[in-house]
C-alpha positions in Angstrom: 23.9 -9.4 19.3 25.7 -6.7 21.3 22.4 -6.0 23.2 21.9 -9.7 23.8 25.3 -10.1 25.4 24.5 -7.3 27.9 20.9 -8.2 28.6 21.7 -10.5 31.5 23.5 -7.7 33.4 20.3 -5.6 33.3 17.4 -7.9 33.3 16.9 -11.2 35.2 15.5 -14.2 33.4 11.8 -14.6 33.8 8.8 -16.4 32.4 6.5 -13.4 32.3 3.4 -14.0 30.1 2.3 -10.9 28.3 -1.2 -10.2 27.0 0.1 -8.4 24.0 3.5 -8.3 22.3 4.9 -6.5 19.3 8.0 -7.7 17.4 10.5 -5.8 15.3 10.5 -8.2 12.3 9.8 -6.0 9.3 7.6 -8.2 7.2 3.9 -8.7 6.8 3.5 -12.4 7.5 3.6 -12.2 11.3 0.7 -9.8 11.0 -1.0 -11.8 8.2 -0.9 -8.6 6.2 0.2 -9.6 2.8 -1.5 -10.1 -0.5 -2.0 -13.7 0.2 -5.1 -14.6 -2.0 -3.4 -13.9 -5.3 0.0 -15.3 -4.4 -1.3 -18.4 -2.7 -3.7 -19.2 -5.5 -1.1 -18.9 -8.2 1.8 -20.5 -6.4 0.2 -23.4 -4.6 -3.4 -23.6 -6.1 -4.1 -24.4 -2.5 -7.7 -25.5 -1.7 -8.9 -23.9 -5.0 -10.4 -25.4 -8.1 -8.4 -24.9 -11.3 -11.6 -23.8 -12.9 -12.1 -21.0 -10.4 -13.1 -17.9 -12.4 -10.8 -15.7 -10.3 -7.8 -17.7 -11.5 -8.4 -17.8 -15.2 -6.5 -14.7 -16.3 -3.7 -15.2 -13.8 -3.1 -18.8 -14.8 -3.1 -17.9 -18.4 -0.4 -15.3 -17.6 2.0 -17.4 -15.5 1.0 -21.0 -16.1 4.1 -21.6 -18.1 6.1 -20.6 -15.0 4.0 -22.4 -12.3 4.6 -25.9 -13.7 8.4 -25.3 -13.9 9.0 -24.4 -10.2 11.4 -27.3 -9.8 13.6 -26.3 -12.7 16.7 -24.3 -13.1 16.3 -20.7 -14.2 18.1 -18.7 -16.8 21.2 -17.1 -15.3 20.0 -13.5 -15.3 16.3 -14.4 -14.7 13.5 -15.9 -16.7 13.2 -13.9 -20.0 9.5 -13.1 -19.7 9.9 -12.0 -16.1 12.7 -9.6 -17.1 10.5 -8.3 -19.9 7.7 -7.7 -17.4 10.1 -5.9 -15.0 11.2 -3.7 -17.9 7.6 -2.9 -18.8 6.8 -2.1 -15.1 9.7 0.3 -15.0 8.7 2.0 -18.3 5.1 2.5 -17.0 6.3 3.7 -13.6 8.7 6.3 -15.2 6.2 7.7 -17.6 7.4 5.9 -20.8 11.2 6.2 -20.3 12.6 3.2 -22.2 13.9 0.2 -20.3 16.0 -2.5 -21.9 15.4 -5.9 -20.4 19.1 -6.7 -21.0 19.8 -4.2 -18.2 17.6 -6.1 -15.8 19.1 -8.8 -13.6 16.9 -10.9 -11.3 18.5 -11.4 -7.9 18.0 -13.3 -4.6 16.4 -10.3 -3.1 17.7 -6.7 -3.0 20.4 -7.7 -0.5 22.0 -10.1 -3.0 21.8 -7.3 -5.6 23.7 -5.0 -3.3 26.3 -7.6 -2.6 26.9 -8.1 -6.3 27.4 -4.4 -6.9 29.9 -4.1 -4.1 31.9 -7.0 -5.5 32.4 -5.0 -8.7 34.9 -2.7 -7.0 38.5 -3.1 -6.0 39.0 -2.0 -2.4 42.7 -1.6 -1.8 44.2 -0.4 1.5 45.0 2.9 3.2 44.2 6.1 1.2 43.2 4.0 -1.8 40.7 1.9 0.1 37.2 2.3 -1.5 34.8 4.3 0.5 31.0 4.1 0.4 28.9 7.0 1.5 26.1 5.6 3.6 23.1 7.5 5.1 22.7 7.5 8.9 20.3 6.2 10.0 20.1 3.4 7.4 19.7 -0.2 6.5 21.8 -2.2 8.9 23.0 -5.0 6.7 24.4 -2.8 4.0 27.1 -1.4 6.3 28.1 -4.9 7.2 28.3 -5.8 3.5 30.6 -2.9 2.9 32.9 -4.1 5.6 32.7 -7.7 4.3 33.7 -6.4 0.8 36.7 -4.6 2.3 35.4 -1.1 2.0 35.0 1.9 4.4 31.6 3.1 5.5 31.5 6.9 5.1 28.5 8.2 7.1 26.4 11.2 6.1 23.7 12.2 8.5 20.1 12.8 7.5 18.5 16.0 8.8 16.0 15.0 11.4 14.8 18.6 11.9 13.6 18.6 8.3 11.8 15.3 8.3 15.0 13.3 7.7 15.8 15.1 4.4 19.1 14.5 2.7 21.3 17.6 3.3 23.8 18.3 0.5 26.0 20.4 2.8 26.3 17.4 5.1 27.0 15.0 2.2 29.8 17.3 0.9 31.3 17.5 4.4 31.3 13.7 4.6 33.0 13.3 1.3 35.7 15.9 2.1 36.5 14.3 5.4 36.5 10.8 3.9 39.1 11.7 1.2 41.6 12.3 4.0 41.8 8.5 4.7 40.1 6.6 1.8 38.9 6.9 -1.8 35.0 7.4 -1.8 33.6 5.9 -5.0 30.0 4.8 -4.2 27.0 6.8 -3.0 24.3 4.7 -1.4 20.8 6.1 -1.2 17.6 4.7 0.3 14.4 6.1 -1.1 11.9 5.9 0.5 13.9 5.8 3.7 14.6 2.9 6.0 14.1 3.3 8.9 13.1 7.0 8.6 10.1 6.7 6.2 10.8 9.9 4.2 10.4 10.3 0.5 12.9 12.4 -1.5 11.8 15.4 -3.4 12.7 15.9 -7.1 14.9 18.9 -6.1 16.8 16.8 -3.6 17.3 14.0 -6.1 18.5 16.4 -8.8 21.1 17.8 -6.3 22.3 14.3 -5.6 22.7 13.5 -9.3 24.6 16.7 -9.9 26.8 16.0 -6.9 27.5 12.4 -8.2 28.4 13.8 -11.6 30.8 16.4 -10.2 32.5 14.0 -7.9 32.4 10.9 -10.2 30.5 8.8 -7.7 28.7 5.6 -8.6 25.0 5.8 -7.5 23.3 2.9 -5.8 19.5 3.6 -5.3 17.8 1.2 -2.9 14.1 1.7 -3.8 12.5 -1.3 -2.3 9.8 0.7 -0.5 8.6 2.5 -3.6 5.2 0.8 -3.5 4.7 1.7 0.2 4.2 5.4 -0.2 1.1 6.7 1.6 2.0 10.2 2.9 -0.3 13.1 2.1 0.6 14.9 -1.1 3.5 12.6 -1.5 4.6 10.4 -4.4 7.6 8.3 -5.4 10.0 9.3 -8.1 12.7 6.9 -9.2 16.3 8.1 -9.5 16.2 6.8 -13.1 13.3 9.0 -14.0 14.8 12.1 -12.5 18.2 11.3 -14.1 16.7 10.9 -17.6 14.7 14.2 -17.3 17.8 16.2 -16.4 19.2 16.2 -20.0 22.0 14.4 -21.8 24.8 15.8 -19.6 23.6 13.7 -16.8 21.4 11.1 -18.5 24.3 9.7 -20.6 27.1 9.9 -18.0 26.0 9.2 -14.4 26.4 5.6 -13.4 23.3 4.3 -11.6 22.1 1.0 -10.3 18.6 0.8 -8.8 17.1 -2.1 -6.8 13.6 -3.4 -6.0 12.3 -6.4 -4.2 9.2 -8.5 -3.5 10.0 -8.4 0.2 8.3 -5.0 0.7 5.6 -3.2 -1.3 2.1 -4.6 -0.8 3.2 -8.2 -1.3 5.6 -8.5 1.7 6.9 -11.9 0.4 10.4 -11.6 1.9 10.7 -15.4 2.2 10.8 -15.9 -1.5 14.1 -14.0 -1.8 13.6 -12.3 -5.1 14.3 -8.9 -6.5 15.9 -7.1 -9.4 18.5 -4.6 -10.2 18.7 -2.3 -13.3 22.0 -0.9 -14.6 22.3 2.5 -16.2 25.5 3.9 -17.9 27.6 1.1 -16.4 31.0 0.5 -18.0 30.8 -2.6 -20.4 33.8 -4.2 -18.6 31.9 -3.9 -15.3 28.8 -5.4 -16.9 30.9 -8.3 -18.0 32.2 -8.8 -14.5 28.6 -8.5 -13.1 27.4 -11.2 -15.4 30.3 -13.5 -14.4 29.5 -12.9 -10.7 25.8 -13.7 -11.3 26.6 -16.8 -13.4 28.9 -18.2 -10.8 26.4 -17.7 -7.9 23.0 -19.3 -7.2 20.0 -17.9 -9.2 16.7 -17.0 -7.6 14.0 -19.7 -7.4 11.3 -20.0 -10.0 8.7 -19.5 -7.2 10.4 -16.2 -6.2 10.4 -15.1 -9.8 6.7 -15.9 -10.1 6.0 -13.6 -7.1 8.1 -10.9 -8.7 6.2 -11.3 -12.0 2.9 -10.8 -10.0 4.3 -7.6 -8.5 5.5 -6.4 -11.9 2.3 -7.4 -13.8 -0.6 -7.4 -11.3 -4.2 -8.0 -12.4 -5.6 -5.2 -14.5 -9.1 -3.6 -14.6 -11.5 -5.9 -16.4 -9.6 -9.1 -15.6 -11.4 -11.7 -13.4 -9.1 -11.4 -10.4 -8.7 -7.6 -10.5 -11.5 -6.9 -8.0 -10.1 -9.0 -5.2 -6.6 -7.9 -5.9 -7.5 -4.2 -5.8 -9.5 -4.8 -2.6 -6.6 -6.4 -0.8 -4.0 -3.9 -2.0 -6.2 -0.9 -1.0 -6.8 -2.4 2.4 -3.1 -3.0 3.0 -2.1 0.5 2.0 -4.9 2.1 4.0 -4.0 0.0 7.0 -0.3 1.1 6.8 -1.3 4.8 6.5 -3.8 4.6 9.4 -1.5 2.8 11.8 1.4 5.1 11.0 -0.7 8.1 11.9 -1.9 6.4 15.0 1.6 5.5 16.1 3.0 9.0 15.5 0.1 10.6 17.4 0.6 8.3 20.3 4.4 8.7 20.4 4.4 12.5 20.1 2.0 12.8 23.0 4.5 11.1 25.4 7.2 13.0 27.3 10.7 12.5 26.0 9.7 11.0 22.6 9.4 12.7 19.2 8.6 11.3 15.8 8.4 13.0 12.4 5.4 12.3 10.2 5.7 9.1 8.2 5.5 9.3 4.4 6.3 5.7 3.5 7.5 2.2 4.6 6.4 0.7 7.9 8.5 2.3 10.6 8.4 5.1 13.1 11.9 6.2 13.9 11.6 8.0 17.2 13.9 10.4 19.0 14.5 9.4 22.6 15.4 11.8 25.5 15.7 9.9 28.7 15.5 11.6 32.1 18.7 12.1 34.1 18.0 9.2 36.5 17.7 6.8 33.6 20.8 8.2 31.9 22.7 7.5 35.2 21.5 3.9 35.0 22.6 3.6 31.4 26.1 4.9 32.3 26.4 2.5 35.2 25.4 -0.5 33.1 27.5 0.6 30.1 24.4 0.6 27.8 23.3 3.1 25.1 20.1 4.9 26.2 18.1 3.5 23.2 19.1 -0.1 24.1 18.4 0.5 27.8 14.9 1.8 26.9 14.1 -1.1 24.6 15.3 -3.7 27.1 13.2 -2.2 29.9 10.2 -2.0 27.6 10.6 -5.6 26.7 10.8 -6.8 30.3 7.8 -4.8 31.4 5.4 -5.1 28.4 6.6 -7.8 26.1 7.1 -5.3 23.3 10.2 -5.5 21.2 11.7 -2.4 19.5 15.0 -1.7 17.8 17.5 0.7 19.4 19.0 3.4 17.1 22.5 2.1 17.5 21.5 -0.7 15.1 21.1 1.9 12.3 24.6 3.4 12.5 24.0 6.1 15.2 27.0 6.9 17.4 26.9 10.7 17.5 25.1 11.2 20.8 21.6 11.0 19.4 19.3 8.3 20.7 16.4 6.7 18.8 14.2 3.7 18.8 12.5 2.1 15.8 8.9 1.0 16.1 7.4 -1.0 13.3 3.8 -0.3 12.2 3.0 -3.9 12.1 -0.8 -4.1 12.3 -2.1 -7.3 14.0 -4.9 -8.2 11.7 -6.2 -11.1 9.6 -6.3 -10.3 5.9 -9.3 -12.0 4.4 -12.3 -11.0 2.2 -14.1 -9.4 5.1 -10.9 -7.7 6.4 -11.5 -8.3 10.0 -9.2 -6.2 12.1 -8.0 -7.2 15.6 -7.1 -4.2 17.8 -3.8 -5.7 19.0 -1.7 -2.7 17.8 -3.9 -0.4 19.9 -3.3 -2.5 22.9 0.5 -2.6 22.3 0.6 1.2 21.9 -1.4 1.7 25.1 1.1 -0.6 26.9 4.1 1.3 25.5 2.4 4.6 26.4 1.9 3.5 30.1 5.5 2.3 30.3 7.0 5.5 28.7 5.0 7.8 31.0 6.3 5.9 34.0 10.0 5.9 32.9 10.3 9.3 31.2 8.4 11.3 33.8 10.9 10.5 36.5 12.8 13.7 35.9 13.1 16.4 33.3 14.5 14.8 30.1 18.1 15.5 29.3 18.7 16.4 25.6 21.7 14.8 24.1 
């Protein structure tokens, strides 16, 4: 919104028609890159015969849900869906037990985060609750903290080490925050958004020890856990690492982890469904959480069906497994390929730098504008990242996010590019080269703008 208010001062209104455009919306539907065959068949039975062999196993699995889509749900989620979530977590974490009574189905991960924030009393002054938040990070969470009455306490990820979490920086942030508020919550995003890094076990163990020592409540946003494609890279949940650290931590550190159907290979953000799992949470807090959930709207049956598909996908030997596996493999390979293509293109341009991407669907790129462009930014009272994005939009039709939207205000300038492949996902997997055209257009623009003078490092 801030950028929209200032756009008229920089760019005249026009009706330019662009051959290619690339938007910032971080979901698969605009690119037709979602697991549509399985979801559409099960949810809508659209243009398919009920006797279709590919549907048999899936209909047997969720038919008792499909024909109840107009009904109310149980308060904490449909029992069988919660059970399948618990099974998914157990399999993901190598057999570590998961009690479905600790699983709560939510209206997406955002709703889950809001519920957790509402468990705390916020006070004022030195007693006001502080929330340690990574920078750069998920935009809406910082707004939710403010809405709840809390204080955002930024800790900066280390760009020079592929956006790794730096414990020294986190300790600095905590120490400084205690001078004006009472930090109680540590928010983590793994894999990172918008940075696309995956935390190592060593880093996660350090975070858990830090939380235990400082009595911090851990909130692990893990919605990109099924979008990991980096070389020699795999996802570990905070729960798994916590439980493998011994009883000193396993039985004491408070943890809430979240997941969603909006990301992963489904990309079904419109269904607004996810879950949270609670670990070591005080019984009184659980009672309050249940009251909050009961007094709010529950997720739709359709959303819970999609979540059930994500938690219990077709297995080898089942009629629909072949087509499911083909689509999922295509989606993950496409994300990996386009991420590498984007990073290669970006790093070949003057004034732009991007770390290798391990997960999610973003390239978070360092921007170093030439002195002439910086003078224009100052004259127009615009952040360099916003200036770059607005000029790019006007000249190419490509829409990117400026880094200021992710909490940056320390003199660093970034832009976020989404690896949103323009393709049509069908049995033949025909790919349209729109992403290549968009990258070529952005490359031409960047060379023209950034080669004006030697870039000035902020």
